Biotite code that builds the C-alpha atoms (Angstrom):
import biotite.structure as struc

atoms = struc.array([
    struc.Atom([0.000, 0.000, 0.000], chain_id="A", res_id=1, res_name="MET", atom_name="CA", element="C"),
    struc.Atom([2.738, 2.451, 0.967], chain_id="A", res_id=2, res_name="ARG", atom_name="CA", element="C"),
    struc.Atom([4.629, 1.702, -2.264], chain_id="A", res_id=3, res_name="ASP", atom_name="CA", element="C"),
    struc.Atom([1.516, 2.444, -4.323], chain_id="A", res_id=4, res_name="THR", atom_name="CA", element="C"),
    struc.Atom([0.973, 5.723, -2.484], chain_id="A", res_id=5, res_name="LEU", atom_name="CA", element="C"),
    struc.Atom([4.609, 6.737, -2.941], chain_id="A", res_id=6, res_name="ASP", atom_name="CA", element="C"),
    struc.Atom([4.571, 5.755, -6.623], chain_id="A", res_id=7, res_name="GLN", atom_name="CA", element="C"),
    struc.Atom([1.594, 8.003, -7.311], chain_id="A", res_id=8, res_name="HIS", atom_name="CA", element="C"),
    struc.Atom([2.784, 11.094, -5.414], chain_id="A", res_id=9, res_name="SER", atom_name="CA", element="C"),
    struc.Atom([0.761, 10.840, -2.210], chain_id="A", res_id=10, res_name="ALA", atom_name="CA", element="C"),
    struc.Atom([1.916, 13.521, 0.210], chain_id="A", res_id=11, res_name="GLN", atom_name="CA", element="C"),
    struc.Atom([2.820, 13.481, 3.911], chain_id="A", res_id=12, res_name="ASP", atom_name="CA", element="C"),
    struc.Atom([2.008, 9.804, 4.466], chain_id="A", res_id=13, res_name="THR", atom_name="CA", element="C"),
    struc.Atom([1.939, 8.735, 8.112], chain_id="A", res_id=14, res_name="VAL", atom_name="CA", element="C"),
    struc.Atom([1.500, 5.196, 9.444], chain_id="A", res_id=15, res_name="THR", atom_name="CA", element="C"),
    struc.Atom([-0.050, 4.985, 12.904], chain_id="A", res_id=16, res_name="ILE", atom_name="CA", element="C"),
    struc.Atom([0.266, 1.804, 14.967], chain_id="A", res_id=17, res_name="ASP", atom_name="CA", element="C"),
    struc.Atom([-3.104, 1.352, 16.692], chain_id="A", res_id=18, res_name="VAL", atom_name="CA", element="C"),
    struc.Atom([-2.557, -2.207, 17.895], chain_id="A", res_id=19, res_name="ARG", atom_name="CA", element="C"),
    struc.Atom([-3.936, -2.443, 21.424], chain_id="A", res_id=20, res_name="GLY", atom_name="CA", element="C"),
    struc.Atom([-5.702, 0.923, 21.012], chain_id="A", res_id=21, res_name="LYS", atom_name="CA", element="C"),
    struc.Atom([-8.357, -0.084, 18.510], chain_id="A", res_id=22, res_name="SER", atom_name="CA", element="C"),
    struc.Atom([-10.212, -3.275, 17.743], chain_id="A", res_id=23, res_name="SER", atom_name="CA", element="C"),
    struc.Atom([-10.935, -2.297, 14.134], chain_id="A", res_id=24, res_name="ILE", atom_name="CA", element="C"),
    struc.Atom([-7.390, -2.329, 12.744], chain_id="A", res_id=25, res_name="ALA", atom_name="CA", element="C"),
    struc.Atom([-3.716, -2.727, 13.582], chain_id="A", res_id=26, res_name="ASP", atom_name="CA", element="C"),
    struc.Atom([-2.564, 0.252, 11.524], chain_id="A", res_id=27, res_name="TYR", atom_name="CA", element="C"),
    struc.Atom([-4.020, 3.445, 10.130], chain_id="A", res_id=28, res_name="MET", atom_name="CA", element="C"),
    struc.Atom([-2.352, 5.123, 7.212], chain_id="A", res_id=29, res_name="VAL", atom_name="CA", element="C"),
    struc.Atom([-3.137, 8.801, 6.675], chain_id="A", res_id=30, res_name="VAL", atom_name="CA", element="C"),
    struc.Atom([-2.048, 10.579, 3.508], chain_id="A", res_id=31, res_name="THR", atom_name="CA", element="C"),
    struc.Atom([-2.929, 13.532, 1.293], chain_id="A", res_id=32, res_name="SER", atom_name="CA", element="C"),
    struc.Atom([-3.647, 14.088, -2.353], chain_id="A", res_id=33, res_name="GLY", atom_name="CA", element="C"),
    struc.Atom([-3.135, 17.482, -3.980], chain_id="A", res_id=34, res_name="ARG", atom_name="CA", element="C"),
    struc.Atom([-6.759, 17.843, -5.153], chain_id="A", res_id=35, res_name="SER", atom_name="CA", element="C"),
    struc.Atom([-10.084, 15.991, -5.108], chain_id="A", res_id=36, res_name="SER", atom_name="CA", element="C"),
    struc.Atom([-9.126, 14.328, -8.387], chain_id="A", res_id=37, res_name="ARG", atom_name="CA", element="C"),
    struc.Atom([-5.756, 13.226, -6.992], chain_id="A", res_id=38, res_name="HIS", atom_name="CA", element="C"),
    struc.Atom([-7.459, 11.820, -3.865], chain_id="A", res_id=39, res_name="VAL", atom_name="CA", element="C"),
    struc.Atom([-9.843, 9.803, -6.041], chain_id="A", res_id=40, res_name="GLU", atom_name="CA", element="C"),
    struc.Atom([-7.024, 8.587, -8.291], chain_id="A", res_id=41, res_name="THR", atom_name="CA", element="C"),
    struc.Atom([-4.862, 7.521, -5.326], chain_id="A", res_id=42, res_name="LEU", atom_name="CA", element="C"),
    struc.Atom([-7.805, 5.568, -3.912], chain_id="A", res_id=43, res_name="ALA", atom_name="CA", element="C"),
    struc.Atom([-8.325, 3.772, -7.208], chain_id="A", res_id=44, res_name="GLU", atom_name="CA", element="C"),
    struc.Atom([-4.644, 2.843, -7.516], chain_id="A", res_id=45, res_name="TYR", atom_name="CA", element="C"),
    struc.Atom([-4.636, 1.477, -3.959], chain_id="A", res_id=46, res_name="VAL", atom_name="CA", element="C"),
    struc.Atom([-7.882, -0.452, -4.537], chain_id="A", res_id=47, res_name="ARG", atom_name="CA", element="C"),
    struc.Atom([-6.412, -2.076, -7.664], chain_id="A", res_id=48, res_name="ARG", atom_name="CA", element="C"),
    struc.Atom([-3.149, -2.938, -5.866], chain_id="A", res_id=49, res_name="ALA", atom_name="CA", element="C"),
    struc.Atom([-5.059, -4.507, -2.977], chain_id="A", res_id=50, res_name="LEU", atom_name="CA", element="C"),
    struc.Atom([-7.140, -6.614, -5.379], chain_id="A", res_id=51, res_name="LYS", atom_name="CA", element="C"),
    struc.Atom([-3.974, -7.718, -7.203], chain_id="A", res_id=52, res_name="GLU", atom_name="CA", element="C"),
    struc.Atom([-2.560, -8.805, -3.842], chain_id="A", res_id=53, res_name="ASN", atom_name="CA", element="C"),
    struc.Atom([-5.519, -10.965, -2.863], chain_id="A", res_id=54, res_name="GLY", atom_name="CA", element="C"),
    struc.Atom([-7.960, -8.600, -1.137], chain_id="A", res_id=55, res_name="TYR", atom_name="CA", element="C"),
    struc.Atom([-11.204, -9.577, -2.800], chain_id="A", res_id=56, res_name="LYS", atom_name="CA", element="C"),
    struc.Atom([-13.291, -6.506, -2.078], chain_id="A", res_id=57, res_name="ASN", atom_name="CA", element="C"),
    struc.Atom([-11.614, -3.762, -0.041], chain_id="A", res_id=58, res_name="PRO", atom_name="CA", element="C"),
    struc.Atom([-14.248, -1.438, 1.419], chain_id="A", res_id=59, res_name="GLY", atom_name="CA", element="C"),
    struc.Atom([-14.202, 2.135, 0.183], chain_id="A", res_id=60, res_name="MET", atom_name="CA", element="C"),
    struc.Atom([-16.152, 5.111, 1.549], chain_id="A", res_id=61, res_name="GLU", atom_name="CA", element="C"),
    struc.Atom([-16.298, 8.770, 0.538], chain_id="A", res_id=62, res_name="GLY", atom_name="CA", element="C"),
    struc.Atom([-15.557, 8.363, -3.116], chain_id="A", res_id=63, res_name="ARG", atom_name="CA", element="C"),
    struc.Atom([-18.351, 10.740, -4.156], chain_id="A", res_id=64, res_name="ASP", atom_name="CA", element="C"),
    struc.Atom([-16.841, 13.848, -2.583], chain_id="A", res_id=65, res_name="SER", atom_name="CA", element="C"),
    struc.Atom([-13.119, 13.364, -3.172], chain_id="A", res_id=66, res_name="GLY", atom_name="CA", element="C"),
    struc.Atom([-12.378, 15.250, 0.053], chain_id="A", res_id=67, res_name="ASP", atom_name="CA", element="C"),
    struc.Atom([-11.716, 12.180, 2.185], chain_id="A", res_id=68, res_name="TRP", atom_name="CA", element="C"),
    struc.Atom([-11.703, 8.577, 1.055], chain_id="A", res_id=69, res_name="ILE", atom_name="CA", element="C"),
    struc.Atom([-11.384, 5.688, 3.492], chain_id="A", res_id=70, res_name="LEU", atom_name="CA", element="C"),
    struc.Atom([-10.237, 2.241, 2.349], chain_id="A", res_id=71, res_name="ILE", atom_name="CA", element="C"),
    struc.Atom([-10.703, -0.680, 4.719], chain_id="A", res_id=72, res_name="ASP", atom_name="CA", element="C"),
    struc.Atom([-8.103, -3.355, 3.987], chain_id="A", res_id=73, res_name="ALA", atom_name="CA", element="C"),
    struc.Atom([-8.732, -5.425, 7.099], chain_id="A", res_id=74, res_name="GLY", atom_name="CA", element="C"),
    struc.Atom([-5.840, -4.842, 9.476], chain_id="A", res_id=75, res_name="ASP", atom_name="CA", element="C"),
    struc.Atom([-5.015, -1.545, 7.755], chain_id="A", res_id=76, res_name="VAL", atom_name="CA", element="C"),
    struc.Atom([-7.353, 1.410, 7.327], chain_id="A", res_id=77, res_name="ILE", atom_name="CA", element="C"),
    struc.Atom([-6.251, 4.041, 4.822], chain_id="A", res_id=78, res_name="LEU", atom_name="CA", element="C"),
    struc.Atom([-7.465, 7.645, 4.943], chain_id="A", res_id=79, res_name="HIS", atom_name="CA", element="C"),
    struc.Atom([-6.747, 9.793, 1.881], chain_id="A", res_id=80, res_name="ILE", atom_name="CA", element="C"),
    struc.Atom([-7.515, 13.500, 2.321], chain_id="A", res_id=81, res_name="PHE", atom_name="CA", element="C"),
    struc.Atom([-7.249, 16.774, 0.523], chain_id="A", res_id=82, res_name="ARG", atom_name="CA", element="C"),
    struc.Atom([-4.744, 18.751, 2.679], chain_id="A", res_id=83, res_name="PRO", atom_name="CA", element="C"),
    struc.Atom([-7.304, 21.261, 4.016], chain_id="A", res_id=84, res_name="GLU", atom_name="CA", element="C"),
    struc.Atom([-9.691, 18.505, 5.052], chain_id="A", res_id=85, res_name="VAL", atom_name="CA", element="C"),
    struc.Atom([-6.864, 16.561, 6.693], chain_id="A", res_id=86, res_name="ARG", atom_name="CA", element="C"),
    struc.Atom([-5.887, 19.584, 8.759], chain_id="A", res_id=87, res_name="VAL", atom_name="CA", element="C"),
    struc.Atom([-9.535, 20.113, 9.772], chain_id="A", res_id=88, res_name="PHE", atom_name="CA", element="C"),
    struc.Atom([-10.058, 16.538, 11.029], chain_id="A", res_id=89, res_name="TYR", atom_name="CA", element="C"),
    struc.Atom([-6.465, 16.064, 12.273], chain_id="A", res_id=90, res_name="ASN", atom_name="CA", element="C"),
    struc.Atom([-6.719, 12.300, 12.836], chain_id="A", res_id=91, res_name="LEU", atom_name="CA", element="C"),
    struc.Atom([-3.083, 12.266, 13.864], chain_id="A", res_id=92, res_name="GLU", atom_name="CA", element="C"),
    struc.Atom([-3.967, 14.266, 16.989], chain_id="A", res_id=93, res_name="LYS", atom_name="CA", element="C"),
    struc.Atom([-6.601, 11.707, 18.008], chain_id="A", res_id=94, res_name="ILE", atom_name="CA", element="C"),
    struc.Atom([-3.897, 9.027, 18.012], chain_id="A", res_id=95, res_name="TRP", atom_name="CA", element="C"),
    struc.Atom([-1.270, 11.308, 19.621], chain_id="A", res_id=96, res_name="SER", atom_name="CA", element="C"),
    struc.Atom([0.886, 11.477, 16.509], chain_id="A", res_id=97, res_name="VAL", atom_name="CA", element="C"),
    struc.Atom([2.189, 14.843, 15.287], chain_id="A", res_id=98, res_name="PRO", atom_name="CA", element="C"),
    struc.Atom([0.732, 16.280, 12.120], chain_id="A", res_id=99, res_name="LEU", atom_name="CA", element="C"),
    struc.Atom([3.362, 16.199, 9.326], chain_id="A", res_id=100, res_name="PRO", atom_name="CA", element="C"),
    struc.Atom([5.473, 19.349, 9.301], chain_id="A", res_id=101, res_name="GLU", atom_name="CA", element="C"),
    struc.Atom([4.237, 20.366, 5.848], chain_id="A", res_id=102, res_name="ALA", atom_name="CA", element="C"),
    struc.Atom([0.662, 20.567, 7.193], chain_id="A", res_id=103, res_name="LEU", atom_name="CA", element="C"),
    struc.Atom([1.363, 22.237, 10.554], chain_id="A", res_id=104, res_name="GLN", atom_name="CA", element="C"),
    struc.Atom([1.203, 25.775, 9.147], chain_id="A", res_id=105, res_name="GLU", atom_name="CA", element="C"),
    struc.Atom([-2.319, 25.101, 7.831], chain_id="A", res_id=106, res_name="GLY", atom_name="CA", element="C"),
    struc.Atom([-3.373, 23.757, 11.225], chain_id="A", res_id=107, res_name="ALA", atom_name="CA", element="C"),
    struc.Atom([-2.043, 26.873, 12.971], chain_id="A", res_id=108, res_name="ALA", atom_name="CA", element="C"),
    struc.Atom([-3.936, 29.107, 10.537], chain_id="A", res_id=109, res_name="THR", atom_name="CA", element="C"),
    struc.Atom([-7.160, 27.082, 10.943], chain_id="A", res_id=110, res_name="ALA", atom_name="CA", element="C"),
    struc.Atom([-7.080, 27.277, 14.752], chain_id="A", res_id=111, res_name="SER", atom_name="CA", element="C"),
    struc.Atom([-6.393, 31.043, 14.818], chain_id="A", res_id=112, res_name="ALA", atom_name="CA", element="C"),
])
């Protein structure tokens, strides 16, 4: 999954270990696309890669808006955001992980 994201220019990808903190997954991956179209395209590339690697039907939510797409790959949940939406929801903070440096300025502006 990470290779696919890197290959297709996902930005500020963070992997969060939630083992022992959540019963729904072992890891959450949070990343950004540059635009709604890029978010949708990243999600499609990841979905195809998962299918090619034996995941029969990875769950996908949020595809209609392109602001935030969630892909459920069993032990890994992937969140793909537009940068502004990622800063707004700040999932990293929920799991006590710092927001990537490239997004911190946007978070400071949003909270002011």
